N, C-alpha and C positions, 0 to 999 in steps of 0.2 A: 215766673217771668214778671218783671216790674213792668211799670207804666211805659218808662223811656224805652225799655227793649221791645215791648209790644208796638210801640210807635215806630221805631227804627225798623223793625221787621216788615211793617205795613209800607213803609216808604220804599224798601226794596222790593216787595211783591208788585207794587204799583209800577215801579219803574220797568219790571219785566214785561208787562202788559202795554207799554208805551208805543212801541213799534206797530204794532196792529191798529190801535187806536189812532195813531197818527197818520198812517197809511190810508185808513178810511175817511178821516178828516180831509186829506189832500185830494182824494177822489171826489168828496162832495164839494169841495171848492171849486175843484176844475169844472164840475157840472153846473153848479149855481153861480160860484163867485160872489165877491161883494167888494165894497168901495174902501174897505179899511186896510190898514197896513199889515201886510202879511196875512190877510183874512181873519185878523183878531179883533173882537170888540175892543179890547184894552191892549195895545200892542206890547209885547216885551220891551223892557228898559235896556237900551244898548249898554250903558255903563254901571249899573247896579250891581255890586259884588255878589249880591244874594238873590239875584234873578235866576230861578231854576232852569237850566238848559245844559246841554252837553258841551263841554269844553276841554282844553288840554292847554295849559298855559305854563311858559318857562319864565321865572321870576329871579331878579336879585333882589333879596330882602335885607333891610336894616332895621332891627329892633332891639331892644334891651336883652332879650332872651336868644336872639338868633341873628346872625350876619352871614349869610350863605346863600347859595343858588337854591331855588325851591321849585318844585313841579307843583301847580295847583290844577286839580281836576275837578269837575263836576259831572253830575248825572241828574237828570230832571227834565221837566218840561210842564207846561200849562195845558192839561188835557181838558178839552170842553165835553161836559157831561150833558148839558142841555142849553139849546139856544131857541130863543122865541122866533116864531115864523118871520117877523120883520127884521130879524137879524140884530136887533138893538139891545137884547138882553142875553147874558150868558152866564151859567153856573159853571164853574170848573173844579178840578183837583189838581192841586199843584205841589207834588213832591220833589224834593231835591237832596243831594248828598253831595257835600263840599269837603274836599280832602286836600291837605298839603304835606309833601314829602321831602325831606331834607336830601337834596342831591350832593351835599358835602360829606355824607357819610357812606361807608363802603356798602351797606344794605339799603341805602336811600330810605332811611327812617321815616315812617308815619309820625306826623307831627301832631295833627288835630283832625278831627271829622266833625262836621255838623250835619244831624239829620233834621230836615224841615218838611212839614207837610202842612198844606193850607188849602183853604176853601175860598176862592176869589169869586165874588159876583160883581159882573161888570155891566155897564149901561152906556151906551153911545148915542148921541144926538149930533147929527151932520159932523162936524170937525171937532167936536168935543166928546171926551168920553171920562167916565168915572169908575173906580174900582175899590170895592169894599172887600177886605180880607180877613179872616180869622185863621191864625196859624199857630203851630206848635214849633219850637226848637229844642234840641237837646244836643250837647256837645261833649267829646270823648277825647282825650290824649291818648297817643300812640305809646305802647308799651316801651320801645326802645327810647323814645324821646324821654320818658319819665326817668328811666334808668341812667341816661347819659347826662342829663341836665339837672335833675332832681328839682322840677319846679314846684311852685306852690299851686297844688291842683284845686279847682273850683267846681263843684258839682252844679254846673250851669244847666238849667232847664227852665222853660218858661213858655207861656201863651200870650199872644199879643194880638190886637186888632189894628188894622192900619187902613187909611183911606188917602187915595191919591186921584187928583183930577188933572186932565191933560187936555191941551188944546193944540191944533196944527194949523199952521199957515204955510202952504205950499209944502216944501221939503222940511220945514223946521217943526219942531214939537217942543212945547214947554209943559213941564208937569210941577206940581207941588202938593204938599199934603202933611200927614205926620202919623205917628204910630204911638201906641200906649200898651204897655205890659200889664195885663190884667192878673197874672199868677206868676211867680218867679221864685227860683231858688238861684242863688242865696237870697235871703229875706231882705237884706239891705240894698238890693239893685234898685236903681232909680228907673222909674217907669217911661219917662218921656223921650221922643225922638222926632226932629222934624226932617222933611225929606222934600227935596226939589232937584230939578235938573233941566237940561236942555239938550235936545238932539238934532242931527241933521241926517237926512236920507237922501243921497242924490238920485237922479234919474238914470235910466238905463240898466244894462245887465252885462257886466259887472258894475257896480255902482259903489260910490263913496259913502261910508256912514262914519259917523262921529258922534260922541256923547260925554257930557259933563254930568256926574251926579254928586249931590251934596248932602250930608247927613250930620247935623249937629245933635249931639246926645247930651241928654241931661247928666248921665252918669259921669260924664268927663267935663261937667260945667260948660256944656254947649261947646265945647271943641268940634270943629267941623271936619268930618272925613271927606276928602276931595278924591274921587274916582274919575279919571279921564281915560277914553279909548277912541282910536281912530285907525281906520283901514278900509279895506275892499271886501264887498260881499258879493258872492256869485249865487244865483238862483236858477237852479235848473228848471225847465219847463216841462209840463206833461204829466198826465197821470202815471203814478208809480215812479216820478223822477226821485234822484237822491235828494237828501235835506239840503236846504241852503247853508253854505258855508262861508264863514267870515274869518279873514286873516287881520288880526288888530294888534296894533302897538297900544301899550297901556301904562298907567301910572297911578299910584296911589300914595296919599299922605295923610296921617290923621290917626285916630282911634282905630285899633285892630278891627277889621270887619268880621273876622272869624272867631266864633267860639270862646275858648278859654282864656285868650289874650285880650279880652275886651277892656281891661284896665290899662293897657299899654299902648303907646304909639308905635306906629310902623310906617316905613317908607318902602316902596317897591316900583320897580319898572321891569317891563318884559314884554314878550310877544307871544300870542297863542292863536289857536285854532277853535272856532266856535261853531257849533251846528245848532239849527233850528228844524224840528221836525214839522 
């Protein structure tokens, strides 16, 4: 078994343990609680296409290789492994699987799957937070998509570090930082990426949530990927309650955010259901 296959297997095994870990975390939050968003030292990003979480999204996609309706699904979560007693430091494991399926084909062909596993370290001070993360990603095309479109396949695999700083002012949150790829295939892949965004989380339950995420990439001469989401989030209360659920409208334009198509531009609009354990 090669390194990528071992990593992908690890991601799937970790995902299998998430429900138990998340349930225990919700119980601890219900007993102790904290003042952070969703109980997280560094809250998940609303509009980042590569934020590990559970979701299912219907999209209309327009790109050089594909112009069709697509189902985009994700499995993942930021699992807290250790948190300091003061609640300001947290070490986590953040695996994720991101797949896209072509709904315009008879068998809903798998297009691409990205396997991601990272180790975020987060720190919070009052209404500001910082997250450092080391992560691995490998990407794989679906067999039917290869047979039907004969794309130029790239063995995309890399390790990267990223750093994000965020600040909150009432229901508004601003964040910014960057990413650098430390090892990569193909060898000519350019390593730099900037990352920033703006979010709004309303009051009450259900509440309005919205986000705009920006990623200029060195690989595409600093072209910006714009990702926007807006919708309603419902947060069930009580120990053992169901995960929070969001119904979000979304749009994207810029360098493709997923796997094998990183050299292509893509536009998409759609609607989806998102869950946070």
